[in-house]
N, C-alpha and C positions, 0 to 999 in steps of 0.2 A: 712547720712540718715537713714541707717539700724542700727547704733549704737543707735540712737536716738530712734528709733522704738523699739528695744529690751530693752532699759532703761524704756521707758514708759510701756511697756507690764509688766515689773516686778513689776513695782511701783503698778500697778493694780493686782498683785497676778498672772499673766501668766508668766510661764519660758519658753523660747524660745531658743532651743538647740545652735542656731546659726545664721548667715545670710542667709546661703542656704535654712536652714527650714523655715525661716520666707519668702523668695523669693517664694517658693514652694505652700505657701498659696494663691499666686494669680491665680494659676491653679485649685483650688478645686471648684468643682461643685456640691459636693453631702458631707453632713456629716451625720453619722451615729449615733444615740444615743441610750443607753440602756434606760429603763424605771425607774426602782426602784433606787433612790438615785440619779439619774441624770436629769431627768424631774421632778421626784417627790421630795419631802423633804428627804426621805430616813428615815423616823421615823414613822412606819405604827403603827396604833392601832387597837386593836381587836373591831369590831363593831357588830358581831352576832356570836353566838354560840347554833348552831340547833341540838339537838340529833336526832337521826330516832329511835322512840321509837320502832317500829314494829321489830328491829333487836338486834344486840349486845348493844345497848346503856340501854337494860332493865338488863344488868347484867355486868356494868363496875368494874374496878377494886377497887376503892373507894366507900365507902358508902356515902349517900348524895343525892341530887338533882341531877337527869339525866344530866342537862346541867353540873352543877359544876363537875359531874364525868366525862364528856366528855373533859372539859377543862383541869382537872388534869391529866388525861393520855396523852393528847396532850401536855401538859406543861412538864411531865416528859421525854419525847423525846426531845423535843425542848431544854431544859437545855443544852444538849451535843451538838447543832447547834450552827453554826457561821453566819446562813443565817440571814437578816435582817428582814424576816417575824417572825423568831423564837423567838425575842425578844418581840414581840407585844404579842404573845401567853404567854410566861414566865411573863410579867409584868401584864397581866391580871389576871393569877393565883394568883399573889402575891397580887394584890389590893382586890382580892377576899378571901384572906387570906387562901388560898388553900395549902396544904401540899403535892406536887407530891412526889411518892414513887420513887426509885431509878431506874435508867434505866440500863439495860444491853444488851449487843451485839448491841450497836446502830451503825447505819450505814447510811451516807448521801447519797442518790440516785442523781445522778448529774443533775440537770434539770427535776427532778420528785418529790422528798421530803425527807422524811427520815423514818427510821424505828428502832423499837427498842423492847426488852422485857421488861415489866413493871407488876410488882407482877405476874409473870408466864404467862402473856398474851402478845400476839404479837401484837403490835401497829404498824400502818402505817399511815401517813398523808402526802398527797401531790396531785397528779393527779389521774386523773381516770386510766391513764395507769399504775401507780403504783399500784393502787387497783387492776387491772386485773392481773398484776404480781404476786400479793398476794394471788390469786384465789378468789376475792370477785366475785360472780356471777354476770351477766350483769344485770338482772331486777334490783339487789339492787345498781348497779352503775348508771343506769339510774335515779332510783329514787332519788339519791342524785344529779346527774346533772340537773334535773327538779328542784330540791330546789335551786342549786346553781345558775342557769341562771339569775333570777331577780336580783340576788345581783352583777352579773358581770355586768349586764347592768348599775348599778350605779358605774362603775369602781373600784369595790371592788376586791380583790384577794381572791380566795376561794381555802381553803383546806379539800379535803375529808378525812374523817378518817374511818379507819376500824380496828376491834379488832378479832383477831383470825379468821381472813377470811372473816369476816361479817361486811357489812357496819354499822357504829356507828354514824354518822352523820357528820357535816361539821362546818368549823369555815371560817369566812370572816374578812378581815382586810382592812382598808381604809388608803390610803398613799397620802395626799393632793400633789396638783402638788407645785411647786415653784413658789412663787409670780410673778418672772420675766420670766418665762418660756415661757409663749405666746409671750410677746414683744421680747423674744431673737429670737425666731424662726420668728417672723414677720421680724426682721433686715435682718435675713439671707436670706430670699427669697427676700426682696428687694434687696441684694446684689447679685441676681442671684444663690443662693445656695439652693439645695434642701434639706430639713431636713427629715431623715428617722430614724424609730424607729425600732430597733430589741431587742426584749423581749421573755423572756423564760415563760411569762404569758399566761393565755387562751387569745383565739382569741376574745370572747365577751369583756373581760376587756381590752385588747388592743385597740380593735375598739373605745370603749368610750373613752379611753384617748385622743386617736387619732382624734376624733371627736371635743373634747373640746380643743385641741391645733391647729387644723387645720392642722393637718398631713396627707397627701394625701397616703403616702406610707408606712405602718406598717406592719412588720411581727412578729408573734406571735409563741408560742410553741418551741421556738429555743432553742437549747443545747448550752453550752459554744463553742462547736466545730463548730456548724452550724454557730454561729454569725461570727465566724473568718472565715468560708467559704463564708459567704455572703458579707463580707469585702474584702475578696480576689477576689471575682467576679466582 
């Protein structure tokens, strides 16, 4: 029976290490899911590019319209990133035929965003915590958060952008849910297994996705290590 089950699983694209692993599945009562690329399709698309005209967006590295300047500056940094959200920014810049400048001193900040130097300007994009670490004033961060909140209520992921320590604007991306995600989670619940979502995204975005999928327990703002700790707990 075990051999038959392993063979059947393999035919459906599921690799099970051996009989012991299969038998342990009977003891599972909670399954933890990441959000991006697991419950979502994993192909985010840029939906919003909102410059904050009262601050650094008036003086971005490249000439042109403020929104395009903001996107070009962000894309210059994201070209060096491997994060799924980065591709959405880079693709949107290419579709608008923007030419991002070269990025120097790129650094990915785990669970927070990315930073780099573009045309002599310090660009950072990611969470409010990252902007705080970059010295962006609290009132400017709050202004960005107010712009971001309605977008997060739509289950969009928002990246705040700062240039030379001043708030510049924000970018929002949408990553649609996998078509079979809700049905799959419903089947787990029917089998007595509780689905849990562990995400590094903002709480409002995670809550919107959880509502749509009927997930009652969802943790947001987690670093990779915190996700590991949650699993261990």
